[in-house]
C-alpha positions, 0 to 999 in steps of 0.5 A: 198454444192459446186456449180458444178463448183466448184466440184473436178474433179476426174480420177480413174485408177485401173486394178482391175474391183471390186477395180476400181468400189468400188472407183468410188462409194466411190469417187463420194459419197464424197462432191463436188466431181466429178469422170469423167472417170475411166481407166483400166490401165497406158496407158488408164490413160494418154489417158483420162487425156489428153481428160477430164483434171481431176483436180486429177488423183488417179493412181494405181501404179502396172497397166499393159500395162504403170505402174502407176509410168510412167503413172505419169510421162507422165500426169505431163507433159502432163497435168501439171494441173492435180495433181496425188495421187498415189495409192498403195496396199503395201508400199515399197521403190520401190513405194513410192519413184519412184512415188514421183519423177515421180511427185505424190503429194500424195501417199494413200494406198487402205485400207485407209478409206473415210475421208483419201481419202477425205483429200488426195484429197483436199489438192493435188488439193489445191497444197498441199501434201498428205501422208498416214500415213504408207507412212510418216512412212516409208519415215522418216525411209528411210532418217534415213536409208540412203535409200531415194536417187536417184537410184545408177548407175550400176558401184556403186552397180551392174546391179541389182540396175540400174536406171529404165531407164536403165532397160529393158522392164519397170522392176523397180530396186526392181524387178530387184534386186528380178529378181537378188536374183531368178537367185542366186537360193533364194527362196521366203522365203530367199528373203524375209529375204534379202530384209526385206519384206513380202512373199505377197510383195515377191509374188507381186515383182515376178508376176510382173517379170513374167508378164514384162519378159514374164517368166512362170517360175523361170526357164525362169526368170534365163534365162532372167536374164542373157540375160539382164545382170541382174543376179549376176556379169552380 
């Protein structure tokens, strides 16, 4: 058993209470690991990281107020001694690459077992990187297909693929792309086929778009897309 001074201090950030509580219990049972705090959103994750200075932040990417990618970037700037381990349910290019670019040292899916979680935490705490095997496969596929590159500019690929820092209301490039397809009148099934993702992933993206834009239906989302030059040809 490691001495208290050698324990890895972990902060957990997840907006779902059940998931957050489960992670606190799971991570807290690992040998030589101590959970020092739990955050309900990205903004609270940043605040707690600055105050508690954990060794590792287990950061959910899909959170309100401040999403995990943005929170990761802030943490890396304000608390460089804290390593971020990204956590998510869905693995797609729109979450993997931005999280890594923002400074995450590892990437863990929520269905990972306790052994994988412990390995990931110890790796990033030791200054190494760790990627869930599913993420590794996605990254290799993206590199082979040429998708793993810096965000495209509007001039090159249209308004929906603008760099994340030019998009309104915290929309990610993938969310903007989904919004553009909604504005074109595509159904969920058609969007799935166009982006080659599951219906669950598309529904998640649409829910995030609605939450960030304040839209309550597709019609309002279309109006938002046109107002913000995110409709096709905008």
